[in-house]
N, C-alpha and C positions, 0 to 999 in steps of 0.2 A: 376410529379404531376398528369398527365393523368391516370396513372395506379392506383393510389390511388382512384381517382374519380370513375373509373370503378369498383374497388373492393367495394366501398361504395354503388354504385348503385346495384351491384349484390347482396350484402347483403340485401338491402332493398327489392329487388325483391324476394329473398328467404323467407324473413319474410312474405311478402304479400301472397306468394304461400302457406305457412304453415297455415295462417289464412283462406285462401280459402278452403284448404283441411279440416280444422277443421269444418268450417261451413257446408261443404258438408256432413261430417260424422254426424254432429248433425241433419241435415235435414233428413238423412236416419233413424236415431234413432227415430226422431219424427214421421216420416211416419209409421214406424213399430209399435210404441206405439199407433198411431191413429187407425191403422188396428185392433189391439187388443181391443181397446176401442169400436170400432164399433161392433165387434163380441160379446163382453160382453153386450153391449146395446141391440143388437138384441135378444140375449138369454133372457135377463131380460124382454124385451117387450113381447116376446112369452110366458114366464112363467106368467106374469101379465095378459095377455089376457086370458089364460087358467084359471087362478085363479078366475077372475071376470066374465068370460064368456061374454066378450064384445070385439068387434073389435076396438081397440084404434087407430091403424095406418091407418085405412080406406082402407086396401087392400082387404076387402071382405071375410076374413077368420080369424078364431081364431088360434092363435099360429103361 
């Protein structure tokens, strides 16, 4: 009976590891998506500042 218990425990550990790997992959994807969003937001802000000739973000310069 001990060997069956060990197999069941190992199976559960494997399942938990797969979940952890999946979460890590998702976090990496979300971080990459966030970086792209930040770049797009920065470009949009720069274009808007140039269009309305006003410093929106308070950095002391246009664009």
